[in-house]
C-alpha positions in Angstrom: -0.3 -0.3 0.0 1.2 3.4 -1.0 2.4 5.6 1.9 0.6 9.0 0.7 3.5 11.1 2.0 6.6 9.4 0.3 4.6 7.6 -2.6 2.9 10.5 -4.3 5.8 12.3 -3.7 8.2 9.0 -5.4 5.4 8.7 -8.1 5.5 12.0 -8.8 9.2 12.4 -9.4 9.3 9.1 -11.5 6.6 11.0 -13.8 8.5 13.7 -14.4 11.4 11.9 -15.3 9.5 9.8 -17.8 7.8 12.9 -19.2 11.5 14.9 -19.5 12.7 11.8 -21.7 9.4 11.0 -23.7 10.4 13.2 -27.2 12.2 11.3 -29.7 15.2 13.7 -29.9 15.7 13.8 -26.0 16.0 9.8 -26.3 18.5 10.6 -29.0 20.2 13.1 -26.7 20.2 10.5 -23.7 21.4 7.6 -26.2 24.4 9.8 -27.4 25.6 10.6 -24.1 25.6 7.6 -22.6 27.7 6.4 -26.0 30.0 9.4 -25.8 29.8 10.3 -21.7 30.1 14.1 -22.3 29.5 16.7 -25.1 28.9 20.3 -25.9 25.8 21.2 -27.4 27.6 21.9 -30.7 28.4 18.3 -30.6 25.3 17.4 -30.2 23.5 19.2 -32.6 26.5 18.3 -35.2 25.8 14.6 -34.6 21.7 14.5 -34.6 21.6 17.1 -37.2 19.5 19.5 -35.6 19.4 23.2 -35.3 21.6 24.4 -32.5 18.8 26.0 -30.7 16.4 23.0 -30.9 19.5 20.7 -29.2 20.0 23.7 -26.8 16.1 23.7 -26.0 15.9 19.8 -25.3 19.1 20.0 -23.2 17.5 22.5 -21.1 14.4 20.4 -20.6 16.5 17.5 -19.6 18.8 19.4 -17.6 16.2 20.7 -15.3 14.4 17.7 -14.9 17.5 16.1 -13.3 18.3 13.9 -16.1 21.8 15.8 -17.2 24.1 17.6 -15.5 26.2 20.5 -17.2 29.2 22.2 -16.5 31.6 24.8 -18.1 34.9 23.8 -20.0 36.7 26.7 -21.2 34.4 28.5 -23.5 32.3 25.2 -24.0 29.0 24.0 -21.6 29.3 20.2 -21.6 26.8 17.6 -20.9 26.4 14.5 -19.5 23.9 12.0 -17.9 23.6 12.6 -14.1 22.2 8.8 -13.6 23.8 6.3 -16.6 21.0 3.8 -15.5 18.5 6.2 -17.5 19.7 4.4 -20.5 17.8 1.2 -18.7 14.5 3.0 -18.7 14.9 3.7 -22.8 15.9 0.3 -23.2 13.1 -1.4 -21.2 10.1 0.7 -23.4 11.7 -0.3 -26.8 11.7 -4.0 -25.6 8.1 -3.4 -24.6 7.1 -1.4 -27.9 8.7 -4.6 -30.3 5.3 -6.9 -31.3 
């Protein structure tokens, strides 16, 4: 049975993360960062063939929801996965979506 205080809060956090990753571009960013560990906005937009503004928009959403962390290295802002296990959610969803 759910403890209404901690249970609801936990469910809301989980739903927030799922909403954050629920977009094809954001899934692609997560998968790219899984392979490369850390990348700049420029590297992400080039590798995914996106406009830089689009990449920045989606990176901001992922960062604000706690999926990514960022830090400055010289002139570049680098992004990396906060918890690498997030990729397991995507892998499970891919398995569940195959018929």
